[in-house]
N, C-alpha and C positions, 0 to 999 in steps of 0.2 A: 546557491541559487540554481534553479533548473529552468532552462528555456526551451521553448518549442518553436521551431521555425519550419513552416510549410510541412508539417507532419513529421519532421525529423528532429529527434532530440539532440540538443546541443548542451554539453556540460559547461556551465559557467563557473566562475571562481568563488572562492571563499575569501575571508579577510586576509589569510596568509598567502593565497594564490590569486592574483588579480584576474585570472581566467583567460578565456579564449575569445573575448569580445574586444574589438578595437573600434573606437569612435575617433576617427581622424577628421580634422576639419581645417578649412582655410577661411579666415574671417577678417575683413578689413574694417567694418563698422560695428562689429560685435553682434550683429543679428544672427549670423550662422553659428557663432559661439553660443548664443542663448539657446538655440535649437539643439545644438550638440549636448549642452548641459541638461536639457530636458530629457533627451534620449538616455543619457547616462543615469539620471535619476530613476528612470524606469527600468533599465536593463543591466546597469552596472558596467563592469569591464574597465578598460583603460581609455581615458580621454586624452587625446594628444592634439595640440595645435601644430599645424604644418608651417614650418618656417623656412625661409630661403637663405642661402648663403649671402646673397646681396639683396637686401630688402628693396621693395619697390619705393619709388618716390612718394612723399606724402601728398603732394599737390595732385588733385584729381585729374586735371587735363594732362599732366605729365604721365601718370599711370595709364590713362586711356590710350595715349599715343604709344607708350612702350608695349602694352599688352597687344594692341593691334599689330604692331610690327612683329612681335613674337608669334602671334597666330598666323600671320602671313608667311613668315619664314620657316615656321615649324620649330622654332627655338624652344628648348625645354630648360628652364632656369634650374641651376643646381640647388638641391635642397640641403638645408642645415640639419633638419630632422632625420633621425635614423630610427627605424622601427624594426624590431625582431619579428618580422611578418610570419615566420613559420610557427610562432606560438599561437596564432589566431585562426579560428575557424569562421568567424562572423565579423565582417568588416563594414562598418558604417562609414560612408565617405561624404562629408559635408562641404558645401562651397556656395559662393554667390554666383549668379549668372553675370559674366563679363562679356559685353559685346555679343550677347546671344549665344555664347559658346562656353564650353568648359574652360575654366581659368588654366593658363599654362602651368602653374605649380601643381595642379591636380593631374594634368597630363604627365608631368615629370614623375609624380608619385606612381602613377599607373604604369609608366614605362620602366621605372626602376624596380618595382616589386611585382613578382609573379603571384597573382591572386588565383591561379588555377586551382580548382577544387574547393575554393572557399565560397561562402555565401556573401555576396556584396549587396549593400543596401545604400543607395544614394539618397541624399537629402540636400535641399537647396533653398536659398533665400534669393529674392530678386526684387527689382523696383516696380513690379507690377506687370512686367512683360512676359513673365513665365520662364521656362527652363531653356528655351531655344533648342539647340542641338546637343545640349550637355548630357542628357540621359542616354541619347543614342550613341554619343562618343564613348561613354563608359561601357556600354554593351560591346561596341567595336573593339575597345582596348582590353576587355576582359573576356575573351571568347571561351575560356575554359572555366568560367565561374557561373554559379547559380545567382543570377541577378534578380532581386526582388523589386516589386514596384516601389518607385521612389516617392519621396514627400517634397512638396514645394509650397512655400508660403511667401507672402509679400513682406519684405523687410524695409530697410531704409531706401532713400533716393539720394545718394551722395551728391549727384550732379546738382540737386536743388538744396543742398545743405541739410538734408534730413538724414541723420546718422542712425543711432540706435532707436529703432521704431518698435521693437518687440520688448515692451515694458508696460507696466500698469495693467489696464484692462486687456490690452493687446497681448501681453504675455500670457494671461489666463486663457484667453481664447486659443492662442497657438498651442499652449500646453494640452488643452482638450483635444485639439486636432491631432497632435503628435500621439497622444494616447490612443485615439480612435485608429489612426493609421497603423500603429504597431499591432493592434488587434487584428486589423484587416489583413495584414501580411503574415499573421500567424506567429508573431514574436511576443511572447507574454512572460513576464517575470513572475515567478511564484516564490514567495518568501516563506 
């Protein structure tokens, strides 16, 4: 696979070499996972779910309270996921909007791994309120990275009991949007 990003060639992998593309994501209701899988289908690379050493509670109000406390205190939850980040040149980072901010586990990832010199591409799902400050926070936490324009789409509304929303016709619509976005930011897979 050969990829082009912003005019610069990036060498992707072959079946024996997973390549230099990482798609890492945090997904609670599977919407961000659905978008991560769409990106993976288009560009290949390694698809990795970000996991915590101590998972968040299942109850919605309990997680909202915990995340608000973490954001207020600046606490960065320890990660279970370990990534050989030096192997990658292009890093897609996917996450839901939590409290109009970047989720603490993504902040942990960005704090733990130096993405200087890498191309970073954020993508997001949200309950219809947008990305909040999350894309700005990624720019602030990755000062030495080439950050491309991010992608955001409406996913579930967990507060209202709407979980996986990116399915059926909505899946097809979001997939077209992802393909269009990848073309606009100059990342194209050629097979």
